[in-house]
N, C-alpha and C positions, 0 to 999 in steps of 0.2 A: 762661716758662709751662714747666712738668713736662709731658713728653713719655711720662708713664706713662698706663696707659690709664686712662678714667674708671670709676671702682665701679658697677656697676649695682647700685642699691640693692634693687631688685625682686627680683633673684637674692638679692642678702646676705641680703635677709627670708625669702626661699623656702629657701634653703640651713640656716637658722639655724632654722627650723622643723621641717623636716625631721630635724633632727642630733639637736634637742630630742625631739622627739616620741617618734624610736624608743625613746628609754628608758623611757616612761610607757602606749606601748601597743603591743599585739601585731602581727604586718603584716595578720594575718583576726581577725577578731574571733569565728570559731568555724570546725573541720573543714570545715564543706561551705559554707563562704563560697564566691561565685563567681571570685573571687580576681582578678577584672579591674582593680581598685586598692587599695590600700594603704593601713590605716589611716591613717600618717604622711602618704600622698599628700593624702588627704580634709582632715585638720587643715590642712594646711598651704595648701589652695585656700579654707577657711573664714579661714585668719592671711590672705593674702590677698587677701579679701574686706571683710575688716574695713580693713586697711590703706588700699584703694585707696575706702573710702567707696560698694562698689557694691551689685547686687545677686546672687541666685543666679546668674538669668542672664546679667548684667552682666562677672562672671568670667571665665564659661565662654567668653563673646565673647574675651575678652581673652588667653585661655589658645587659642583658636583661632587667634589672628594673633601669638603668638607663638611662635616657634621657641625662642630659646631661655628662656622659664619650661617649656615644655615638656621639654625634655632636662633643664633641673635636677631637675625632677619625676620624671624617670624615666616620666614617660607615654606611654605606645605607642598610648593613644585620649585624648579628651576625656570626661569624666564630665559625663552629664547633669542639669541643673539641678536635676530632681526627687532625684536620688540627693544631690547635697551637702544639701539640704533634710532630708531623714529621719534625717542622718547628723550633721549640725547637731541637731536635736531628741532624740536617745537622750541619755538623763539622765548617760549617763557624761561627755558633751563639758566641761562646766562645771569637773567635778574635774582631767580631764585641762588643762584652760587654768587652772587655778591652780598646777598642777606645774609647769608651764611658765612661769611667771609669777615664781614664786617662784625657780626657776634662771637665769632672766634676769636678772632685779636681783642675785642671788648673786653673777653672772661682772660685771657692768657698771658696778653702781650702787648697792652694799652701803649705802659710807659718805657718800651723802649726805645733808644737812643736813637740809634743810628739805623740807615734803609738804604738798598742799592736797588737799582732800576734794570733792566736788562731784556731782552728778547731772542726766541728763537723762531727756529720754522720747523714745522711739520709736515711728515707729505702726505698728501691725500687720499693713498692708498695705501694696501698691506703690501703689495707687491716686493719682494725683494729686490735689491741692487743688481743682482747678477740677470733678475728678468728684464729690467729697465735697460741695462745694456745691452743688452742681447737683441731686445724689440727695437732700437734705435734713435725711441721715440725721447722727445725734449721736454725737460720740466718747464712749464709754462709759469704757474703758479705754488704756490704753500700755503700753510694754514700758517698765520704768523699769530703768538701768543708773546705777548707783552707784560712783564709783571714787575711789580715793586715788594719787595721782602724785608721783611723788619730781620736783622743780623745779627741780633739777639736770639730768638725764636726759631729762625728759616721760616717764619707763617707767610702767608701772603696776604698784603692790607689791598694789593690792588692790581686788575685782572684786567687785560682787553683783547681779544679775537679779533684779527681782520685777515684779510690775504695779502701776501708778501710775492714777490718783494718790492720794498715800499721802504723809506727811509723814518729810521727809531723814529723820530720827531713828532711824529704823525700823528702814534699811537700815544704819545708823553703825557699830551694835556688830560686826556682821559684816565690813565691808570693814576696820574699824580691827584687828580681830583677825589677819583675813588680811595686810594690810599687816605690821603687828608681828613676824611669823614669817621675812618676809624683810628685814627694815632697820628700824633706831632713829633716824629722824630726832630733831632737837633743838627744831624748829617747827612746826605746824602749822598751814594756814591752812583757814579755812572762815567760811562766812558764817552768817546768823544763823538759819538753818535748822537748825544743830546746837548750838543756845545751847543746852546745859542739861548742869546738874551732873553727870551720871553721865560725860556725857561729859568733860568737862574732868579729873573722877578715873579715867578709863581711861588717858588721856594722860598723867597724872601718874605712875601706879603701874604699867602695864601694859607 
């Protein structure tokens, strides 16, 4: 058994996000910012939230009990969950995420030969299924996440966010275009929702 210390994956995720985030955002959004948190710190909190599959409140609670994460992020105080939510709602955040995804793929998985594309729906609120059943309210829309993933590393190479329900082909062009900018796999796996001649043509020609 090796005597080397175990790598803490959360710390590595945080450090990678900070390092790449600094390349694409200024420390503060404007000159009169309160300067409580840098933009790369807030982005990394969002990355950790997604990685841990938790809520804004959930990632704040994790930061509260993790000295190591707070030190890695350089946090002198814990952001309120509403601060993270407001930052995530800024239109420019998705552009930053696209740039970060591109660089991560370039560093770690540019030569993957296989990719897969699919989509999933996310709830718009944190209300439980029990509450929604009791309230009798019908869900009219949901957040639809479409993603192309490199099969060898399971890293995303293209991402699109939209409102559902909608046909998967509606977001396929955007996802595949982003994916083709960062990698050129030779095979793409997709279900029948993506079966269209223009999708086949895009994969062959682009």
